[in-house]
DRENTOR-479137 format. One record per residue: z, x, y of N, C-alpha, C in turn; residue in one letter. Coordinates in steps of 0.001 Angstrom, whole numbers, padded with zeros to 6 digits, always signed. Atoms other than C-alpha are relative to their C-alpha. Layout:
residues N
ZXYZXYZXYA/...
END
This chain:
residues 207
+000096+000339+001424-019347-041303+042179-000169-001504-000238X/+000126+001447+000167-019147-045053+042700-001476-000404-000060X/+001430+000320-000002-022868-045111+043450-000632+000323-001357X/+000519-000378+001317-023580-043316+040146+000499-000976-001067X/-000552+000989+000931-021318-045760+038346-000809-001291+000065X/+000791+001220-000169-023265-048680+039793-001424+000191-000525X/+001323-000299+000551-026508-046965+038820+000030-000119-001525X/-000172+000125+001449-025211-046733+035246+000005-001478-000393X/-000072+001434+000283-024418-050456+035334-001371-000650+000125X/+001325+000566-000190-027876-051247+036677-000947+000337-001135X/+000863-000442+001103-029481-049311+033817+000395-000631-001335X/-000489+000470+001299-027288-050469+030926+000440-001461-000010X/-000455+001387-000059-026061-053850+032144+001489-000150-000211X/-001454+000062+000181-022397-052927+031660+000651+001242+000597X/-000761-001117-000577-019635-050550+032783+000799+000742-001066X/-000747-000599+001104-018523-049286+029368-000423+001457-000211X/+000407-001399+000077-019011-045581+030029+000779+000716-001103X/-000701-000704+001083-018207-043553+026878+000638+001297+000482X/-000676-001253-000353-015970-040471+026900-001000+001127+000184X/+001043-001023-000094-018984-038288+026282-001319-000702+000321X/+001243+000624-000442-022086-039305+028206-000959+001115+000439X/+000895-001141-000268-024719-036501+027976-000875-000133+001238X/+000854+000093-001196-027012-037896+030711+000752+000294+001301X/-000786-000243-001212-024155-037575+033218+001453+000300-000378X/-001364-000376+000410-021053-035695+031938+001005-000106+001135X/-000899+000066-001152-019591-035587+035435+000484-001430+000230X/-000384+001405-000143-019600-039399+035610+001016-000382-001064X/-000922+000298+001094-017879-039620+032218+001391+000557+000299X/-001290-000606-000337-015147-037236+033378+000679-000760+001145X/-000545+000742-001137-014734-039152+036631+000613-001330-000442X/-000490+001283+000519-014341-042456+034784+001314+000202-000756X/-001215-000306+000747-011772-040915+032467+001162+000269+000957X/-001036-000325-000980-009859-039619+035494+000506-001263+000712X/-000417+001243-000655-009845-043067+037147+000940-000799-000895X/-000873+000726+000933-008334-044586+034023+001382+000648-000065X/-001264-000731+000027-005670-041903+033966+000816-000275+001254X/-000683+000243-001265-004815-042378+037639+000483-001449+000103X/-000391+001418+000000-004704-046148+037177+001276-000198-000821X/-001183+000087+000850-002174-045744+034380+001220+000558+000726X/-001102-000597-000751-000022-043456+036542+000471-000938+001108X/-000352+000935-001072-000139-045977+039388+000845-001149-000542X/-000732+001121+000589+001030-048783+037108+001384+000414-000488X/-001301-000508+000441+003882-046565+035876+000881+000405+001174X/-000774-000340-001184+005029-046007+039445+000056+001484+000289X/+000029-001452-000196+004125-042320+039351-001033+000378+001071X/+000942-000483-001007+002211-040208+041856-001432-000113-000525X/+001363+000242+000455-001466-041186+041664-000952-000079+001189X/+001022+000119-001040-004675-041006+043662-000598-001411+000006X/+000483+001370+000068-005421-044577+042591+000827-000889+000926X/-000684+000962-000862-004572-047399+044983-000428-001405-000430X/+000393+001371+000345-004617-051193+044547-001374-000355+000564X/+001291+000296-000625-007586-051330+046920-001150+000593-000816X/+001036-000642+000816-009611-048845+044851-000154-000715-001333X/+000038+000693+001290-008676-050647+041654-000768-001313+000129X/+000694+001275-000208-009934-053964+043093-001502+000202+000131X/+001431-000288-000164-013260-052394+044069-000646+000252-001365X/+000540-000290+001326-013786-051048+040541-000036-001252-000875X/-000072+001220+000808-012688-054297+038914-001049-001019+000427X/+001014+000928-000508-015064-056256+041141-001351+000260-000656X/+001279-000372+000633-017928-054375+039486+000081-000035-001532X/-000120+000125+001456-016586-054979+035960+000527+001217-000709X/-000544-001213+000610-014813-051680+035380+001056-000352-001048X/-000960+000231+001086-012838-051563+032095+000992+001148-000022X/-001018-001047-000088-009545-049675+032314+000360+000601-001342X/-000370-000494+001333-008785-049385+028606-001213+000638-000664X/+001143-000716+000582-011047-046751+027041-000378-000524-001378X/+000287+000536+001343-010707-048221+023530-000731-001341+000118X/+000649+001283-000228-011643-051650+024829-001428+000212+000488X/+001337-000316-000520-014594-050107+026679-000927+000428-001134X/+000809-000467+001130-015821-048375+023501-000389-001172-000898X/+000265+001176+000837-015527-051643+021553-001092-000868+000646X/+000952+000862-000692-017428-053647+024178-001378+000644+000075X/+001281-000706-000023-020110-050982+024354-000752-000238-001305X/+000650+000194+001298-020799-051312+020631-000371-001466-000235X/+000340+001419+000108-020695-055116+020774-001291-000269+000776X/+001214+000140-000800-023322-054897+023505-001212+000541-000755X/+001088-000587+000790-025458-052626+021301-000376-000916-001168X/+000237+000887+001133-025045-055036+018384-000779-001242+000446X/+000708+001165-000534-026199-057952+020534-001468+000337+000256X/+001374-000419-000258-029292-056001+021571-000779+000106-001310X/+000654-000128+001302-030064-055219+017930-000336-001386-000551X/+000220+001355+000519-029671-058887+016990-001147-000690+000740X/+001075+000594-000796-031960-059967+019837-001363+000514-000457X/+001263-000618+000405-034639-057552+018646-000395-000328-001436X/+000305+000155+001428-034326-058084+014866+000348-001379-000575X/-000326+001345+000484-032874-061580+014547+001189-000059-000932X/-001180-000043+000865-029816-060465+012547+000836+001220+000353X/-000914-001121-000277-026892-058031+012554+000103+000987-001160X/-000034-000895+001154-027723-056180+009329-000601+001361+000380X/+000478-001304-000460-028038-052749+010916-000110+000958-001182X/+000160-000930+001131-029477-050282+008354+000904+001222+000162X/-000878-001174-000057-027215-047368+007461-000739+001230+000508X/+000800-001135-000486-030091-045030+008371-000825-000395+001219X/+000714+000512-001169-031092-046838+011561-000178+001097+001053X/+000270-001113-000900-032762-044163+013691+000002-000422+001476X/+000017+000475-001374-032920-046370+016769+001334+000176+000705X/-001346-000175-000551-029155-046040+017242+000942+000396-001134X/-000845-000461+001116-027374-043913+014597+001476-000289+000205X/-001413+000268-000275-024025-044409+016333+000352-001449-000324X/-000229+001410+000315-024357-048188+015961+000075-000204-001505X/+000000+000108+001461-025173-047824+012250+001332+000478-000572X/-001288-000532+000460-022053-045706+011735+001134-000950+000358X/-001034+000922-000470-019938-048123+013757+000053-001262-000859X/+000068+001203+000828-021122-051117+011709+000667+000242-001355X/-000637-000340+001271-020110-049391+008469+001506+000125+000173X/-001420-000183-000286-016782-048519+010038+000706-001354+000087X/-000633+001314-000145-016086-052170+010918+000217-000663-001356X/-000164+000578+001345-016670-053236+007310+001153+000672-000742X/-001088-000742+000631-014310-050526+006126+001353-000435+000570X/-001244+000408-000650-011642-051505+008661+000372-001438-000372X/-000228+001395+000408-012057-055169+007704+000622-000059-001399X/-000535-000052+001360-011412-054333+004062+001457+000449+000010X/-001387-000472-000113-008259-052394+004992+000889-001104+000571X/-000742+001098-000625-007163-055333+007142+000382-001051-001040X/-000254+001006+001029-007485-057776+004233+000998+000494-001044X/-000923-000583+000979-005546-055382+001998+001390+000237+000589X/-001299-000174-000640-002699-055291+004508+000322+001435+000344X/-000197-001418-000312-003205-051612+005234-000253+000251+001484X/+000209-000366-001390-003315-049796+008560-001483-000088+000335X/+001393+000229-000331-006516-050834+010301-000164-000243+001498X/+000314+000255-001399-008151-050956+013720-000528-001421+000183X/+000516+001358-000052-009397-054442+012849+001133-000983+000279X/-000968+001068-000224-007624-057585+014027-000753-001329+000046X/+000606+001328+000058-008229-061338+014058-000950-000257+001173X/+000845+000207-001177-009673-061294+017592-001350+000690-000168X/+001250-000736+000200-012242-058638+016710-000844-000642-001097X/+000717+000670+001085-013139-060434+013495-000747-001208+000542X/+000615+001198-000573-013803-063643+015412-001178+000360+000904X/+001064-000422-000907-015896-061782+017989-001236+000458-000766X/+001127-000464+000801-018046-060100+015346-000685-001166-000713X/+000583+001127+000720-018529-063297+013368-000766-000926+000939X/+000718+000832-000965-019596-065118+016541-001406+000555+000257X/+001316-000629-000149-022501-062656+016636-000802-000051-001296X/+000702+000086+001281-023406-063381+012996+000190+001212-000879X/-000261-001212+000774-021885-060210+011589+000352-000348-001445X/-000275+000206+001423-021766-059966+007771+000920+001103-000506X/-000991-000963+000468-018796-058290+006116-000369+000624-001331X/+000335-000504+001338-020229-057897+002627-001483-000133-000241X/+001429+000004+000294-023759-056972+001617-000181-000021-001509X/+000274+000070+001440-024947-058016-001816-001443+000373-000266X/+001355-000419+000358-027954-056503-003535-000884-001193-000280X/+000923+001098+000217-031000-058673-003665-001403+000413+000388X/+001377-000284-000376-034650-058930-002833-000120+000280+001477X/+000230-000291-001410-036206-058084+000480-000805-001109+000662X/+000789+001081-000569-037799-061459+001111+000658-000634+001212X/-000669+000610-001144-035164-062517+003629+001472+000299+000002X/-001429-000225-000154-031579-062497+004797+000722-001294-000296X/-000742+001190+000366-029181-064958+003250+001485+000216+000269X/-001408-000119-000359-025707-065541+004590+000773-001139-000620X/-000861+001022+000578-022978-067385+002732+001321-000003+000740X/-001260+000118-000702-020101-068579+004893+001083-000441-000975X/-001104+000301+000890-016756-068747+003167+001222-000370+000821X/-001201+000402-000723-013186-069774+004070+000382+000971+001109X/-000430-000781-001148-011546-068515+007246+000654+001297-000417X/-000583-001309+000262-010435-064903+007431+001500-000070+000146X/-001456+000010-000131-006718-064499+006742+000456+001002+001032X/-000583-000928-000968-004582-062853+009396+001279+000551-000568X/-001203-000631+000506-001513-060687+009023+001258-000825+000267X/-001183+000785-000306+000822-063322+010452+000452-000744-001239X/-000544+000624+001192+003091-064660+007762+000072-001500+000199X/-000093+001449-000053+002873-068374+007013+000721-000498-001234X/-000722+000592+001120+004999-070577+004800-000827-001150-000532X/+000853+001062+000544+002892-072753+002500+000737-001332-000038X/-000615+001324+000002+003517-076493+002770+000269-000470-001416X/-000205+000360+001390+003283-076754-001009+000206+001269-000813X/-000214-001192+000829+004487-074368-003722-001304+000421-000640X/+001239-000466+000637+001766-072180-005271-000201-000657-001343X/+000299+000650+001271+000009-073764-008214+000271+000939-001155X/-000272-000779+001199+000869-072643-011715-001284+000580-000536X/+001213-000606+000569-001554-070366-013596-000830-001020-000757X/+000903+000902+000705-004578-072139-014998+000160+000157-001515X/-000064-000050+001460-004644-073005-018652-001109+000891-000509X/+000975-000918+000584-006534-070667-020950-001376-000639-000026X/+001363+000502+000019-010268-071072-020541-000452-000547+001338X/+000361+000528-001312-010086-072407-016969-000067+001141+001000X/+000125-001099-000974-011312-070105-014188+001006-000142+001126X/-000926+000026-001123-008872-069151-011454-000790+000140+001289X/+000681-000047-001285-009757-069411-007772+000366+001263+000745X/-000235-001240-000734-010158-066162-005837-000618-000160+001377X/+000552+000142-001348-010578-066199-002009-001210+000899+000193X/+001209-000783-000274-013999-065046-000875+000092+000616+001377X/-000009-000601-001330-014656-062752+002083-000592-000956+001020X/+000425+000901-001067-015492-064302+005454-001484-000309-000069X/+001420+000268+000128-019217-063923+004959-000635+001052-000883X/+000688-000901+000902-021566-062376+002456-001489-000067+000280X/+001438-000037-000241-025126-061264+003057-000677+000686-001160X/+000774-000684+001018-027733-060413+000485-000796+001089+000680X/+000729-001131-000573-029381-057060+001049-001431-000420+000294X/+001372+000327-000395-032642-057426+002911-000625+001211+000635X/+000683-001123-000614-035264-055077+004230-000198-000228+001479X/+000329+000152-001410-035873-054364+007863-001505-000083+000141X/+001438+000151-000217-039255-054537+009448-000808+001112-000645X/+000701-001139+000602-040151-051158+007996+000152+000044-001508X/-000176+000046+001444-039126-052181+004496+001167+000824-000485X/-001143-000827+000390-036002-050016+004544+001183-000883-000344X/-001172+000792+000376-032947-051362+002745+001001+000043+001135X/-000866+000057-001158-030482-052535+005356+001369+000582-000222X/-001351-000526+000189-027324-051262+003725+000162+000601-001375X/-000346-000604+001266-025919-049090+000977+001492-000083-000155X/-001445+000012+000166-022456-048626-000386+000622+000745+001157X/-000573-000557-001206-020284-047938+002587+001102+000988-000292X/-001088-000979+000168-018254-044699+002501+001018-000197+001098X/-001020+000140-001048-014968-044589+004460-000453+000717+001254X/+000366-000576-001284-015645-043971+008138+001161-000177+000940X/-001133+000082-000929-013071-043274+010850-000196-001148+000971X/+000051+001128-000912-012223-046174+013143-000336+000464+001399X/+000297-000324-001390-013438-046301+016703+001275-000108+000802X/
END
């Protein structure tokens, strides 16, 4: 199976084998089993995994955490999309990779939950990683002449901080109050085929 794993890496450029991999279901099951045996080994339980086997897999870039593997797989797909299209505004009906389109919508949904302080799969590390790729959290309606990105203040995290100064008093009547903006906002743009890149995002389950 190691040879098939290396063949997968040679084809895709990574070792992030998903739980369900139609081209080779047996490889997907084998990978899942290695992760399970690795966990048992670390817990001091009976396992077919050995430190030597673990080192061989790690040498080739094997990812033990399945959730981390799924995340890195989608980041890799997003990078490929950006290389091809010049941006990360994956259309909601993108036929080239429907799973990526769904995942992108999911990240925006999870980001919103994160900002609201609700249970979310999003965290500060993932936010930073997505933004480093030029990911846009909010899509605003607009023309299709181009993609416009507005960078805004840093994304807040869940860690509690004590302000160095007391909060300012409410503004006097007639003066606008300041509301924090999202990390980045993109105006809706068309893809190469003229298709709108995004629509209102319905709730999607987290990866």
